[in-house]
N, C-alpha and C positions, 0 to 999 in steps of 0.2 A: 499399475501404477499410475500415478497421475504427474504429468509434466507441467510446469508453470514457467513462462517466459515473459520477464519485464522488458519494457522499452520506453522510451520518450524522455529519458534523463538528458542532462546537458548542463551548461553554464549559462546562468542568467544573473542579472543585477539585482541587488536587494530593492524590494518592491515588486518585482516582475511576477510573472506566472508560468507554470509548466504544467502539462497534463501527461501523466504517466498511465500506462496500459499494462495488464497482466493478462496474457492469453493463455488459457487452459486447454489440456487434451481431454479426450474421453467424452462418454455420454452421460455422465452423472453431475456435471458442473453445478447444476440448480441444487444438488444435495448438500453443497459445502457452504458452511461459513467462510468468508474470505476476509483476510486482514492485510494490511500494510503495515511493515516495521522498517526500522532505519537503524543503522549503525555508523556512528562517527568514528574517525580514528582514535584509537585509544579507549574507547568506551564500549560499555555493552549495547547489545542490540535491544531496542526498545520499541514499544507499541506505540502506533500512530493512530489507526483507525481500523474499524472493522464493519462489517456488513452482513446481515442475516441473509439466509438461503433466498427468500424471496425479494429482498431489497427494502423491506418495510421498516426494519429497525437499523440504526447506525450507532456507532460508538466512537468517540474521540478523545484522545489525550488532551489535557487542559492546554498543553503548549501549542497546539494547532486549531483548536476550537474557534470557529469563526472565520479561519482562513483556508482550511483545507476541506474538501467535500469527497466522499467515497460514493461511487455509484457502480452498478453492475447491469450487464445486458446478458440475460442467460441464452438468449437465442444465438449470440456471438460467441459464447463462453469466454466473456471478457469482464474484468473488473477495472474500474478507472480510479485514478487519484487526481483531482483537480486542485492544484496548489497555487494560491494567490497571496499577495503581499509577503512573498518569501523574504526570509531574513538570513543573514551568514550564519547563524546558529542551526538552520535547517540543513545545512550542508552535511551530506551523509551518502551511503550506498542505501537505496531502498529496495526492500524485498517485499513480494507478496507471499502470503502463506494461505494454505486451505486446510479445511476439515480440523476445527477444534470444537470440543464440546462447550467451551467457555470462551468467548470471541475475544476478550481483552487478556487472556493468559498465554503469553508468548511460548511458554514451555509446553503446552498442549496441542500445537499445531502439527499436523502430521506431515504436510508437503511443502516444499519452499522452492522459490524460483532462484535464479543466479544472481540477481541484484542488478540495478541500474544506478549509475552515479548521478547525484544532483549536487552541483555546486553554486553556491550563492556569493557572490562578490560584493563587497562593500562600495 
């Protein structure tokens, strides 16, 4: 099995920044497409961003394009989400996912972390 643990969430003012991390277990981290997803209260979990196994290709939801950046360090078994110019509508629990044959398809991810709360105040 694969275990994923998110960290770095917190409370930030609108316009501020946060950097999330997702640490993965195992020896096969570099084999996995990795993604970030979020779920706001009362809403469905939605795709935010994803990155290819080698880090050369990235995908972003229109709502975060230009503000968020995904990256990975395969030597550290970690994927990151740099979030800039945060808005109140970014408030959600953020989850990392691993191992999908299609990077933007939330329903195809095999493994999930426990989530980390991001709250953006006005």
